[in-house]
A tleap script that builds the chain and sets N, CA, C and O, in Angstrom:
source leaprc.protein.ff14SB
mol = sequence {
  NMET LYS LEU ARG GLY PHE LEU VAL ILE ILE
  VAL LEU ALA ALA GLY LEU LEU TYR LEU LEU
  TRP THR LEU GLN VAL GLY ARG GLU GLN LEU
  PRO GLU GLN GLY GLY LYS GLU GLU GLN LEU
  PRO PRO GLN ILE ARG ALA TYR ARG ALA ALA
  GLU LEU GLN SER THR LYS ALA ASN MET LEU
  SER LEU LYS THR ALA ILE PHE MET PHE THR
  ALA GLU GLU GLY ARG THR PRO LYS ASP LEU
  GLN GLU LEU LYS LYS TYR GLY GLY LEU ARG
  GLY ALA ASP LEU ASP ALA TRP GLY THR ALA
  ILE LYS TYR GLU ARG LEU ALA ASP GLU HIE
  PHE ARG LEU THR SER ALA GLY LYS ASP LYS
  THR PHE TYR THR SER ASP ASP ILE VAL GLU
  GLU CTYR
}
set mol.1.N position { -109.337 22.439 -21.916 }
set mol.1.CA position { -108.341 22.096 -22.011 }
set mol.1.C position { -107.910 22.062 -23.526 }
set mol.1.O position { -106.895 22.677 -23.853 }
set mol.2.N position { -108.687 21.324 -24.523 }
set mol.2.CA position { -108.160 21.300 -26.024 }
set mol.2.C position { -108.061 22.456 -26.285 }
set mol.2.O position { -107.469 22.537 -27.361 }
set mol.3.N position { -108.458 23.995 -25.678 }
set mol.3.CA position { -108.314 24.628 -26.533 }
set mol.3.C position { -106.546 25.120 -25.890 }
set mol.3.O position { -105.783 25.884 -26.481 }
set mol.4.N position { -106.295 24.477 -24.679 }
set mol.4.CA position { -105.119 25.208 -24.435 }
set mol.4.C position { -104.078 24.142 -25.687 }
set mol.4.O position { -103.174 24.683 -26.324 }
set mol.5.N position { -104.296 23.126 -25.804 }
set mol.5.CA position { -103.764 22.414 -26.646 }
set mol.5.C position { -103.264 22.674 -28.220 }
set mol.5.O position { -102.172 22.543 -28.772 }
set mol.6.N position { -104.812 23.178 -28.761 }
set mol.6.CA position { -104.636 23.738 -29.610 }
set mol.6.C position { -103.715 24.967 -29.540 }
set mol.6.O position { -102.751 24.933 -30.303 }
set mol.7.N position { -103.816 25.771 -28.954 }
set mol.7.CA position { -102.770 27.006 -28.569 }
set mol.7.C position { -101.510 26.491 -28.610 }
set mol.7.O position { -100.610 26.909 -29.337 }
set mol.8.N position { -101.444 25.693 -27.927 }
set mol.8.CA position { -99.629 25.268 -27.820 }
set mol.8.C position { -99.121 24.365 -29.714 }
set mol.8.O position { -98.022 24.192 -30.240 }
set mol.9.N position { -100.274 24.084 -30.091 }
set mol.9.CA position { -100.036 23.676 -31.121 }
set mol.9.C position { -99.606 24.821 -32.237 }
set mol.9.O position { -98.688 24.525 -33.003 }
set mol.10.N position { -100.119 25.876 -32.334 }
set mol.10.CA position { -100.096 26.878 -32.931 }
set mol.10.C position { -98.941 27.770 -33.012 }
set mol.10.O position { -98.414 28.358 -33.956 }
set mol.11.N position { -98.554 27.672 -31.047 }
set mol.11.CA position { -97.308 28.818 -31.181 }
set mol.11.C position { -96.241 27.536 -31.411 }
set mol.11.O position { -95.130 27.820 -31.858 }
set mol.12.N position { -96.482 26.458 -31.183 }
set mol.12.CA position { -94.882 25.119 -31.734 }
set mol.12.C position { -94.851 25.664 -33.716 }
set mol.12.O position { -93.868 25.616 -34.455 }
set mol.13.N position { -95.977 26.034 -34.003 }
set mol.13.CA position { -96.097 25.875 -36.004 }
set mol.13.C position { -95.265 26.790 -35.859 }
set mol.13.O position { -94.139 26.707 -36.351 }
set mol.14.N position { -95.803 28.163 -34.931 }
set mol.14.CA position { -95.267 29.661 -35.566 }
set mol.14.C position { -94.073 29.837 -35.404 }
set mol.14.O position { -93.376 30.623 -36.046 }
set mol.15.N position { -93.743 29.158 -34.576 }
set mol.15.CA position { -92.160 28.930 -33.774 }
set mol.15.C position { -91.538 28.189 -34.988 }
set mol.15.O position { -90.421 28.691 -35.110 }
set mol.16.N position { -91.718 27.172 -36.016 }
set mol.16.CA position { -91.434 26.264 -37.068 }
set mol.16.C position { -91.369 27.050 -38.102 }
set mol.16.O position { -90.433 26.797 -38.861 }
set mol.17.N position { -92.237 28.165 -38.473 }
set mol.17.CA position { -92.285 28.842 -39.074 }
set mol.17.C position { -91.178 30.299 -39.702 }
set mol.17.O position { -90.747 30.707 -40.780 }
set mol.18.N position { -91.097 30.757 -37.916 }
set mol.18.CA position { -90.045 31.554 -38.078 }
set mol.18.C position { -89.026 31.173 -38.360 }
set mol.18.O position { -88.374 31.804 -39.192 }
set mol.19.N position { -88.348 29.634 -37.585 }
set mol.19.CA position { -87.206 29.561 -37.405 }
set mol.19.C position { -86.663 29.092 -39.314 }
set mol.19.O position { -85.643 29.497 -39.871 }
set mol.20.N position { -87.461 28.400 -39.763 }
set mol.20.CA position { -87.039 28.358 -41.118 }
set mol.20.C position { -87.115 29.680 -42.088 }
set mol.20.O position { -86.522 29.824 -43.157 }
set mol.21.N position { -87.965 30.577 -41.464 }
set mol.21.CA position { -87.705 31.442 -42.107 }
set mol.21.C position { -86.626 32.159 -42.190 }
set mol.21.O position { -86.318 32.733 -43.235 }
set mol.22.N position { -85.728 32.232 -40.811 }
set mol.22.CA position { -84.787 33.026 -40.481 }
set mol.22.C position { -83.541 31.752 -41.091 }
set mol.22.O position { -82.582 32.280 -41.654 }
set mol.23.N position { -83.521 31.045 -41.059 }
set mol.23.CA position { -82.053 30.303 -42.139 }
set mol.23.C position { -82.657 30.551 -43.497 }
set mol.23.O position { -81.644 30.705 -44.179 }
set mol.24.N position { -83.709 30.688 -44.327 }
set mol.24.CA position { -83.319 31.092 -45.470 }
set mol.24.C position { -82.967 32.324 -45.770 }
set mol.24.O position { -82.152 32.524 -46.671 }
set mol.25.N position { -83.479 33.257 -45.121 }
set mol.25.CA position { -82.884 34.720 -45.181 }
set mol.25.C position { -81.498 34.398 -44.873 }
set mol.25.O position { -80.780 34.960 -45.701 }
set mol.26.N position { -80.852 33.757 -44.066 }
set mol.26.CA position { -79.951 34.090 -43.345 }
set mol.26.C position { -78.668 33.765 -44.717 }
set mol.26.O position { -77.745 34.476 -45.114 }
set mol.27.N position { -79.140 32.369 -45.161 }
set mol.27.CA position { -78.555 31.924 -45.997 }
set mol.27.C position { -78.818 32.672 -47.861 }
set mol.27.O position { -78.247 32.245 -48.864 }
set mol.28.N position { -79.502 33.461 -47.828 }
set mol.28.CA position { -79.723 34.203 -48.624 }
set mol.28.C position { -78.526 35.609 -48.898 }
set mol.28.O position { -78.233 36.065 -50.003 }
set mol.29.N position { -77.960 36.107 -47.479 }
set mol.29.CA position { -77.715 37.303 -47.127 }
set mol.29.C position { -75.795 36.786 -47.481 }
set mol.29.O position { -75.093 37.513 -48.185 }
set mol.30.N position { -75.401 35.847 -47.032 }
set mol.30.CA position { -74.114 35.180 -47.462 }
set mol.30.C position { -73.531 35.343 -48.851 }
set mol.30.O position { -74.086 34.961 -49.881 }
set mol.31.N position { -72.283 35.987 -48.772 }
set mol.31.CA position { -71.866 36.256 -50.334 }
set mol.31.C position { -71.815 35.451 -51.201 }
set mol.31.O position { -71.528 34.380 -50.666 }
set mol.32.N position { -71.937 35.318 -52.348 }
set mol.32.CA position { -71.759 34.184 -53.632 }
set mol.32.C position { -70.218 33.645 -53.509 }
set mol.32.O position { -69.372 34.374 -52.990 }
set mol.33.N position { -70.004 32.820 -53.821 }
set mol.33.CA position { -68.846 31.351 -53.424 }
set mol.33.C position { -68.074 32.031 -54.402 }
set mol.33.O position { -66.902 31.869 -54.062 }
set mol.34.N position { -68.142 32.976 -55.853 }
set mol.34.CA position { -67.376 33.178 -56.484 }
set mol.34.C position { -66.668 34.951 -56.118 }
set mol.34.O position { -65.880 35.440 -56.928 }
set mol.35.N position { -66.993 35.571 -55.109 }
set mol.35.CA position { -66.516 36.225 -54.286 }
set mol.35.C position { -65.444 36.381 -54.056 }
set mol.35.O position { -64.813 35.408 -53.643 }
set mol.36.N position { -64.730 37.735 -54.230 }
set mol.36.CA position { -62.930 37.450 -53.728 }
set mol.36.C position { -62.735 37.447 -52.147 }
set mol.36.O position { -63.058 38.077 -51.140 }
set mol.37.N position { -61.955 36.270 -52.593 }
set mol.37.CA position { -61.497 35.823 -50.684 }
set mol.37.C position { -61.520 37.430 -49.674 }
set mol.37.O position { -62.421 37.580 -48.849 }
set mol.38.N position { -60.807 38.155 -49.806 }
set mol.38.CA position { -60.264 39.323 -48.957 }
set mol.38.C position { -61.568 40.623 -49.071 }
set mol.38.O position { -61.368 41.695 -48.500 }
set mol.39.N position { -62.816 40.393 -49.822 }
set mol.39.CA position { -64.047 40.977 -49.616 }
set mol.39.C position { -65.054 40.351 -48.833 }
set mol.39.O position { -66.109 40.901 -48.515 }
set mol.40.N position { -64.576 38.705 -48.394 }
set mol.40.CA position { -65.646 38.311 -47.460 }
set mol.40.C position { -64.822 38.645 -45.955 }
set mol.40.O position { -63.638 38.593 -45.622 }
set mol.41.N position { -66.200 39.040 -45.190 }
set mol.41.CA position { -66.464 39.097 -43.546 }
set mol.41.C position { -65.173 38.001 -42.744 }
set mol.41.O position { -64.890 36.877 -43.158 }
set mol.42.N position { -64.767 38.435 -41.975 }
set mol.42.CA position { -63.573 37.543 -41.763 }
set mol.42.C position { -64.084 36.201 -40.989 }
set mol.42.O position { -63.311 35.262 -40.798 }
set mol.43.N position { -65.565 36.177 -40.517 }
set mol.43.CA position { -66.058 34.702 -39.778 }
set mol.43.C position { -66.517 34.116 -41.384 }
set mol.43.O position { -67.333 33.198 -41.465 }
set mol.44.N position { -66.258 34.383 -41.918 }
set mol.44.CA position { -66.491 33.325 -43.355 }
set mol.44.C position { -65.858 32.632 -43.846 }
set mol.44.O position { -66.040 31.487 -44.261 }
set mol.45.N position { -64.316 33.853 -43.837 }
set mol.45.CA position { -63.299 33.432 -44.305 }
set mol.45.C position { -62.749 32.446 -43.314 }
set mol.45.O position { -62.078 31.542 -43.812 }
set mol.46.N position { -62.899 32.442 -42.016 }
set mol.46.CA position { -62.397 31.611 -41.114 }
set mol.46.C position { -63.343 30.485 -41.263 }
set mol.46.O position { -62.728 29.427 -41.129 }
set mol.47.N position { -64.359 30.340 -41.446 }
set mol.47.CA position { -65.429 29.455 -42.029 }
set mol.47.C position { -64.494 28.300 -42.533 }
set mol.47.O position { -63.950 27.305 -42.054 }
set mol.48.N position { -64.604 29.070 -43.993 }
set mol.48.CA position { -64.119 28.579 -45.020 }
set mol.48.C position { -62.749 27.830 -44.739 }
set mol.48.O position { -62.683 26.670 -45.144 }
set mol.49.N position { -61.886 28.252 -44.227 }
set mol.49.CA position { -60.674 27.733 -43.939 }
set mol.49.C position { -60.838 26.585 -42.536 }
set mol.49.O position { -59.948 25.794 -42.225 }
set mol.50.N position { -61.939 26.692 -41.936 }
set mol.50.CA position { -62.123 25.414 -41.098 }
set mol.50.C position { -62.529 24.266 -42.407 }
set mol.50.O position { -61.931 23.191 -42.346 }
set mol.51.N position { -63.091 24.378 -43.070 }
set mol.51.CA position { -64.050 23.376 -43.589 }
set mol.51.C position { -62.610 22.873 -44.657 }
set mol.51.O position { -62.533 21.680 -44.952 }
set mol.52.N position { -61.825 23.588 -45.039 }
set mol.52.CA position { -60.012 22.755 -45.619 }
set mol.52.C position { -59.470 22.145 -44.505 }
set mol.52.O position { -59.157 20.956 -44.448 }
set mol.53.N position { -59.362 22.939 -43.638 }
set mol.53.CA position { -58.200 22.201 -42.466 }
set mol.53.C position { -58.954 20.428 -42.315 }
set mol.53.O position { -58.415 19.321 -42.302 }
set mol.54.N position { -60.546 20.907 -42.213 }
set mol.54.CA position { -61.667 19.604 -41.727 }
set mol.54.C position { -61.439 18.595 -42.908 }
set mol.54.O position { -61.203 17.606 -42.214 }
set mol.55.N position { -61.355 18.204 -44.019 }
set mol.55.CA position { -60.950 18.241 -45.188 }
set mol.55.C position { -59.715 17.348 -44.953 }
set mol.55.O position { -59.523 16.146 -44.774 }
set mol.56.N position { -59.155 18.179 -45.011 }
set mol.56.CA position { -57.272 17.671 -45.171 }
set mol.56.C position { -57.207 16.820 -43.928 }
set mol.56.O position { -56.468 15.840 -44.017 }
set mol.57.N position { -57.725 16.972 -42.991 }
set mol.57.CA position { -57.624 15.980 -41.461 }
set mol.57.C position { -58.254 14.676 -41.796 }
set mol.57.O position { -57.675 13.662 -41.409 }
set mol.58.N position { -59.232 14.579 -42.386 }
set mol.58.CA position { -60.193 13.557 -42.888 }
set mol.58.C position { -59.415 12.770 -44.100 }
set mol.58.O position { -59.153 11.572 -43.996 }
set mol.59.N position { -59.033 13.619 -45.370 }
set mol.59.CA position { -57.951 12.725 -45.647 }
set mol.59.C position { -56.323 12.469 -44.935 }
set mol.59.O position { -55.546 11.670 -45.457 }
set mol.60.N position { -56.022 13.120 -43.915 }
set mol.60.CA position { -54.740 12.721 -43.602 }
set mol.60.C position { -55.192 11.168 -42.806 }
set mol.60.O position { -54.536 10.132 -42.916 }
set mol.61.N position { -56.584 11.338 -41.928 }
set mol.61.CA position { -56.963 10.060 -41.396 }
set mol.61.C position { -56.888 8.714 -42.377 }
set mol.61.O position { -56.557 7.558 -42.115 }
set mol.62.N position { -57.393 9.425 -43.784 }
set mol.62.CA position { -57.479 7.976 -45.049 }
set mol.62.C position { -56.234 7.284 -45.107 }
set mol.62.O position { -55.982 6.080 -45.059 }
set mol.63.N position { -55.408 8.426 -45.234 }
set mol.63.CA position { -53.882 8.123 -45.649 }
set mol.63.C position { -53.229 7.068 -44.570 }
set mol.63.O position { -52.611 6.052 -44.885 }
set mol.64.N position { -53.456 7.452 -43.430 }
set mol.64.CA position { -52.967 6.759 -42.474 }
set mol.64.C position { -53.419 5.468 -42.502 }
set mol.64.O position { -52.612 4.545 -42.611 }
set mol.65.N position { -54.763 5.243 -42.407 }
set mol.65.CA position { -55.314 3.867 -42.428 }
set mol.65.C position { -54.866 2.876 -43.601 }
set mol.65.O position { -54.719 1.658 -43.503 }
set mol.66.N position { -54.625 3.922 -45.083 }
set mol.66.CA position { -54.383 2.865 -46.170 }
set mol.66.C position { -52.806 2.832 -45.825 }
set mol.66.O position { -52.215 1.926 -46.413 }
set mol.67.N position { -52.076 3.569 -45.061 }
set mol.67.CA position { -50.721 3.195 -44.850 }
set mol.67.C position { -50.543 1.956 -44.425 }
set mol.67.O position { -49.956 1.085 -45.066 }
set mol.68.N position { -51.294 1.755 -42.766 }
set mol.68.CA position { -51.429 0.884 -41.882 }
set mol.68.C position { -51.802 -0.452 -43.015 }
set mol.68.O position { -50.948 -1.335 -43.102 }
set mol.69.N position { -53.011 -0.569 -43.821 }
set mol.69.CA position { -53.569 -1.807 -44.520 }
set mol.69.C position { -52.016 -1.870 -45.970 }
set mol.69.O position { -51.947 -2.920 -46.609 }
set mol.70.N position { -51.345 -1.143 -46.182 }
set mol.70.CA position { -50.600 -1.189 -46.812 }
set mol.70.C position { -49.248 -2.189 -46.589 }
set mol.70.O position { -48.791 -3.030 -47.363 }
set mol.71.N position { -48.628 -1.650 -44.806 }
set mol.71.CA position { -48.063 -2.335 -44.473 }
set mol.71.C position { -48.068 -3.500 -43.614 }
set mol.71.O position { -47.140 -3.992 -42.973 }
set mol.72.N position { -49.435 -3.898 -43.727 }
set mol.72.CA position { -49.645 -5.304 -43.630 }
set mol.72.C position { -49.607 -5.793 -44.762 }
set mol.72.O position { -48.571 -6.067 -45.366 }
set mol.73.N position { -50.839 -5.966 -45.200 }
set mol.73.CA position { -51.192 -6.852 -46.683 }
set mol.73.C position { -49.895 -6.258 -47.841 }
set mol.73.O position { -50.291 -6.598 -48.956 }
set mol.74.N position { -48.741 -5.632 -47.958 }
set mol.74.CA position { -47.835 -5.368 -49.173 }
set mol.74.C position { -48.461 -4.625 -50.007 }
set mol.74.O position { -47.485 -4.208 -50.631 }
set mol.75.N position { -49.290 -4.173 -50.462 }
set mol.75.CA position { -49.623 -3.185 -51.514 }
set mol.75.C position { -51.039 -2.677 -51.030 }
set mol.75.O position { -51.754 -3.228 -50.193 }
set mol.76.N position { -51.379 -1.147 -51.948 }
set mol.76.CA position { -52.596 -0.557 -51.158 }
set mol.76.C position { -54.172 -1.549 -51.409 }
set mol.76.O position { -54.367 -2.587 -52.041 }
set mol.77.N position { -54.738 -1.014 -50.914 }
set mol.77.CA position { -56.414 -1.431 -50.852 }
set mol.77.C position { -56.605 -1.353 -52.640 }
set mol.77.O position { -55.887 -0.779 -53.459 }
set mol.78.N position { -57.854 -2.163 -52.851 }
set mol.78.CA position { -58.470 -1.954 -54.049 }
set mol.78.C position { -59.080 -0.605 -54.269 }
set mol.78.O position { -58.892 0.237 -55.147 }
set mol.79.N position { -59.870 -0.640 -53.216 }
set mol.79.CA position { -61.059 0.413 -52.751 }
set mol.79.C position { -61.263 0.464 -51.317 }
set mol.79.O position { -60.918 -0.380 -50.489 }
set mol.80.N position { -61.902 1.628 -51.117 }
set mol.80.CA position { -62.479 1.934 -49.898 }
set mol.80.C position { -63.650 0.753 -48.985 }
set mol.80.O position { -63.995 0.834 -47.806 }
set mol.81.N position { -63.977 -0.089 -49.819 }
set mol.81.CA position { -64.673 -1.189 -49.377 }
set mol.81.C position { -63.407 -1.810 -48.577 }
set mol.81.O position { -63.039 -1.687 -47.408 }
set mol.82.N position { -62.928 -2.480 -49.607 }
set mol.82.CA position { -61.861 -3.389 -48.908 }
set mol.82.C position { -61.268 -2.598 -47.725 }
set mol.82.O position { -61.494 -3.113 -46.630 }
set mol.83.N position { -60.643 -1.594 -47.718 }
set mol.83.CA position { -60.062 -0.812 -46.640 }
set mol.83.C position { -61.198 -1.073 -45.037 }
set mol.83.O position { -60.978 -1.489 -43.900 }
set mol.84.N position { -62.668 -0.460 -45.925 }
set mol.84.CA position { -63.470 -1.016 -44.783 }
set mol.84.C position { -63.709 -2.238 -44.020 }
set mol.84.O position { -63.866 -2.399 -42.810 }
set mol.85.N position { -63.703 -3.054 -44.979 }
set mol.85.CA position { -64.095 -4.740 -44.414 }
set mol.85.C position { -62.550 -5.174 -43.686 }
set mol.85.O position { -62.424 -6.243 -43.088 }
set mol.86.N position { -61.138 -3.940 -43.868 }
set mol.86.CA position { -60.277 -3.866 -42.856 }
set mol.86.C position { -60.262 -3.837 -41.728 }
set mol.86.O position { -59.962 -4.671 -40.874 }
set mol.87.N position { -60.659 -2.653 -41.691 }
set mol.87.CA position { -61.618 -1.928 -40.303 }
set mol.87.C position { -60.534 -0.974 -40.087 }
set mol.87.O position { -60.006 -0.848 -38.982 }
set mol.88.N position { -60.234 -0.388 -40.980 }
set mol.88.CA position { -59.715 1.071 -41.164 }
set mol.88.C position { -60.100 2.435 -41.285 }
set mol.88.O position { -59.541 3.530 -41.214 }
set mol.89.N position { -61.494 1.901 -41.538 }
set mol.89.CA position { -62.170 3.520 -41.835 }
set mol.89.C position { -63.373 3.715 -40.743 }
set mol.89.O position { -64.362 3.041 -40.456 }
set mol.90.N position { -62.825 4.963 -40.262 }
set mol.90.CA position { -64.001 5.289 -39.190 }
set mol.90.C position { -63.983 6.524 -39.337 }
set mol.90.O position { -63.159 7.299 -38.851 }
set mol.91.N position { -65.529 6.960 -40.496 }
set mol.91.CA position { -66.353 8.189 -40.661 }
set mol.91.C position { -65.399 9.054 -41.375 }
set mol.91.O position { -65.983 10.097 -41.670 }
set mol.92.N position { -64.085 9.059 -41.806 }
set mol.92.CA position { -63.216 9.874 -42.565 }
set mol.92.C position { -62.958 10.123 -43.667 }
set mol.92.O position { -62.033 10.820 -44.082 }
set mol.93.N position { -63.937 9.449 -44.377 }
set mol.93.CA position { -64.795 9.320 -46.044 }
set mol.93.C position { -65.191 10.004 -46.696 }
set mol.93.O position { -65.419 9.901 -47.901 }
set mol.94.N position { -65.478 11.579 -45.371 }
set mol.94.CA position { -65.889 12.393 -46.131 }
set mol.94.C position { -65.313 13.841 -46.145 }
set mol.94.O position { -64.367 13.883 -45.358 }
set mol.95.N position { -65.454 14.614 -46.532 }
set mol.95.CA position { -65.229 16.158 -46.992 }
set mol.95.C position { -66.111 16.664 -46.137 }
set mol.95.O position { -67.124 16.149 -45.662 }
set mol.96.N position { -65.524 17.981 -45.940 }
set mol.96.CA position { -66.435 19.396 -45.063 }
set mol.96.C position { -67.358 19.638 -45.931 }
set mol.96.O position { -67.968 20.688 -45.728 }
set mol.97.N position { -67.802 18.780 -47.201 }
set mol.97.CA position { -68.942 18.838 -47.646 }
set mol.97.C position { -69.982 17.974 -47.491 }
set mol.97.O position { -71.065 17.993 -48.076 }
set mol.98.N position { -69.620 17.284 -46.738 }
set mol.98.CA position { -70.294 15.790 -47.116 }
set mol.98.C position { -70.306 15.013 -48.421 }
set mol.98.O position { -71.120 14.122 -48.663 }
set mol.99.N position { -69.336 15.417 -49.252 }
set mol.99.CA position { -69.090 14.172 -50.122 }
set mol.99.C position { -68.105 13.286 -50.246 }
set mol.99.O position { -66.963 13.738 -50.159 }
set mol.100.N position { -68.221 12.293 -50.402 }
set mol.100.CA position { -67.395 10.957 -50.754 }
set mol.100.C position { -65.847 11.452 -50.822 }
set mol.100.O position { -65.626 12.316 -51.670 }
set mol.101.N position { -64.853 11.056 -50.111 }
set mol.101.CA position { -63.584 11.316 -50.979 }
set mol.101.C position { -63.328 10.305 -51.746 }
set mol.101.O position { -63.679 9.207 -51.316 }
set mol.102.N position { -62.700 10.363 -52.991 }
set mol.102.CA position { -62.455 9.536 -53.687 }
set mol.102.C position { -61.068 8.846 -53.909 }
set mol.102.O position { -60.222 9.553 -54.456 }
set mol.103.N position { -60.823 7.984 -53.678 }
set mol.103.CA position { -59.726 7.116 -53.514 }
set mol.103.C position { -59.488 6.089 -54.809 }
set mol.103.O position { -60.209 5.138 -55.110 }
set mol.104.N position { -58.121 6.597 -55.583 }
set mol.104.CA position { -57.744 5.807 -57.028 }
set mol.104.C position { -56.044 5.562 -56.601 }
set mol.104.O position { -55.056 6.259 -56.371 }
set mol.105.N position { -56.444 3.981 -56.667 }
set mol.105.CA position { -55.029 3.049 -56.248 }
set mol.105.C position { -54.245 3.342 -57.959 }
set mol.105.O position { -54.634 2.899 -59.039 }
set mol.106.N position { -53.378 3.990 -57.747 }
set mol.106.CA position { -52.380 4.018 -58.883 }
set mol.106.C position { -51.307 3.085 -58.897 }
set mol.106.O position { -50.686 2.951 -59.952 }
set mol.107.N position { -50.896 2.226 -57.606 }
set mol.107.CA position { -50.227 1.159 -57.734 }
set mol.107.C position { -49.917 0.251 -56.580 }
set mol.107.O position { -50.932 0.226 -55.885 }
set mol.108.N position { -49.061 -0.443 -56.100 }
set mol.108.CA position { -48.788 -1.218 -55.208 }
set mol.108.C position { -49.203 -0.379 -54.066 }
set mol.108.O position { -50.114 -0.522 -53.250 }
set mol.109.N position { -48.156 0.681 -54.241 }
set mol.109.CA position { -47.913 1.151 -52.953 }
set mol.109.C position { -48.057 2.825 -53.305 }
set mol.109.O position { -47.620 3.699 -52.556 }
set mol.110.N position { -48.690 3.060 -54.467 }
set mol.110.CA position { -49.000 4.546 -54.648 }
set mol.110.C position { -50.592 5.007 -54.866 }
set mol.110.O position { -51.290 4.299 -55.592 }
set mol.111.N position { -51.174 6.216 -54.225 }
set mol.111.CA position { -52.592 6.498 -54.434 }
set mol.111.C position { -52.819 7.604 -54.198 }
set mol.111.O position { -52.020 8.227 -53.499 }
set mol.112.N position { -54.168 8.329 -54.779 }
set mol.112.CA position { -54.278 9.244 -55.107 }
set mol.112.C position { -56.001 9.599 -53.938 }
set mol.112.O position { -56.910 8.772 -53.863 }
set mol.113.N position { -56.011 10.808 -53.285 }
set mol.113.CA position { -57.110 10.915 -52.520 }
set mol.113.C position { -57.462 12.361 -53.112 }
set mol.113.O position { -56.735 13.335 -53.307 }
set mol.114.N position { -59.092 12.122 -53.372 }
set mol.114.CA position { -59.831 13.471 -53.996 }
set mol.114.C position { -60.624 14.077 -53.351 }
set mol.114.O position { -61.399 13.130 -53.218 }
set mol.115.N position { -61.277 15.160 -52.633 }
set mol.115.CA position { -62.257 15.926 -52.416 }
set mol.115.C position { -62.529 17.164 -53.429 }
set mol.115.O position { -61.860 18.173 -53.651 }
set mol.116.N position { -63.727 16.721 -53.944 }
set mol.116.CA position { -64.855 17.732 -54.989 }
set mol.116.C position { -64.899 18.922 -54.376 }
set mol.116.O position { -65.275 19.907 -55.012 }
set mol.117.N position { -64.505 19.026 -52.986 }
set mol.117.CA position { -64.507 20.387 -52.686 }
set mol.117.C position { -65.859 20.805 -52.615 }
set mol.117.O position { -66.891 20.134 -52.641 }
set mol.118.N position { -65.572 22.749 -52.463 }
set mol.118.CA position { -66.980 22.959 -52.222 }
set mol.118.C position { -68.321 23.316 -53.165 }
set mol.118.O position { -69.367 23.881 -52.844 }
set mol.119.N position { -67.874 22.753 -54.487 }
set mol.119.CA position { -68.775 22.621 -55.397 }
set mol.119.C position { -69.325 21.260 -55.214 }
set mol.119.O position { -70.543 21.082 -55.236 }
set mol.120.N position { -68.417 20.208 -55.018 }
set mol.120.CA position { -69.665 18.954 -54.806 }
set mol.120.C position { -68.905 17.977 -56.156 }
set mol.120.O position { -68.928 16.750 -56.050 }
set mol.121.N position { -68.430 18.454 -57.054 }
set mol.121.CA position { -68.457 18.456 -58.131 }
set mol.121.C position { -66.755 17.904 -58.598 }
set mol.121.O position { -65.885 18.750 -58.810 }
set mol.122.N position { -66.515 16.670 -58.692 }
set mol.122.CA position { -64.714 16.383 -59.273 }
set mol.122.C position { -64.292 17.128 -60.300 }
set mol.122.O position { -65.081 17.762 -60.999 }
set mol.123.N position { -63.355 17.123 -60.437 }
set mol.123.CA position { -62.520 17.505 -61.940 }
set mol.123.C position { -63.195 18.960 -62.188 }
set mol.123.O position { -63.878 19.303 -63.153 }
set mol.124.N position { -62.807 19.741 -61.020 }
set mol.124.CA position { -63.114 21.384 -61.341 }
set mol.124.C position { -62.240 21.928 -60.386 }
set mol.124.O position { -61.784 21.194 -59.509 }
set mol.125.N position { -61.913 23.253 -60.447 }
set mol.125.CA position { -61.246 24.433 -60.493 }
set mol.125.C position { -60.459 23.889 -58.256 }
set mol.125.O position { -59.338 23.879 -57.747 }
set mol.126.N position { -61.983 23.546 -57.698 }
set mol.126.CA position { -61.990 23.647 -56.069 }
set mol.126.C position { -61.684 22.456 -55.606 }
set mol.126.O position { -62.030 22.164 -54.461 }
set mol.127.N position { -61.029 21.607 -56.348 }
set mol.127.CA position { -60.478 20.085 -56.036 }
set mol.127.C position { -59.500 19.788 -55.157 }
set mol.127.O position { -58.355 20.020 -55.543 }
set mol.128.N position { -59.686 19.212 -53.781 }
set mol.128.CA position { -58.039 19.165 -53.112 }
set mol.128.C position { -57.411 17.778 -53.769 }
set mol.128.O position { -58.114 16.870 -54.212 }
set mol.129.N position { -56.680 17.778 -53.760 }
set mol.129.CA position { -56.243 16.885 -54.372 }
set mol.129.C position { -54.577 16.066 -53.638 }
set mol.129.O position { -53.670 16.782 -53.215 }
set mol.130.N position { -54.511 14.885 -53.631 }
set mol.130.CA position { -53.204 14.403 -52.768 }
set mol.130.C position { -52.629 13.338 -53.299 }
set mol.130.O position { -53.443 12.436 -53.501 }
set mol.131.N position { -51.608 13.105 -53.585 }
set mol.131.CA position { -50.895 12.143 -53.874 }
set mol.131.C position { -50.015 11.308 -53.578 }
set mol.131.O position { -48.924 11.676 -54.014 }
set mol.132.N position { -49.962 10.101 -52.900 }
set mol.132.CA position { -49.052 9.138 -52.123 }
set mol.132.C position { -48.091 8.164 -52.371 }
set mol.132.O position { -47.553 7.574 -51.434 }
savepdb mol mol.pdb
quit
C-alpha cells in the first residue's frame, strides 16, 4: 500500500516536471517582440490583435463608467479609487497584459486613459492612449 502511494507521487511529480519543461520550451520558441509583424505566424498575429482588442474593450468600459460618473456628479472622478467607491468599476481597470490602466483627469469633463502595452512600461512606443 505504501509503495503504491509512493509510485503515485513519483508519477505526479514527473508529470509536473514535464509540464513545466514543455511550457518553458514553448516560450523559448516564440518569436521575439521586435520581429516584423508580417513575418510572424498567423496564430501569433491573431493573438496580438486579440490582446489589443481586449485592452481597447476594457478602456471603453472604463470610459463608459467615467461618463456615467460625470453625468451624475458633473465632473470627472479624481482617480479610479473614487470611481470604485461609486461602483462603476468592475474589473475593467487592467489591460490584456495585466497592467493597471492609467487614468489622468485633465479637466472637469476631460480625461486620458493609458495602457502601458505589451512591455508593461508607460511612456514607450507601444502604449495605447485614448483622450476623451
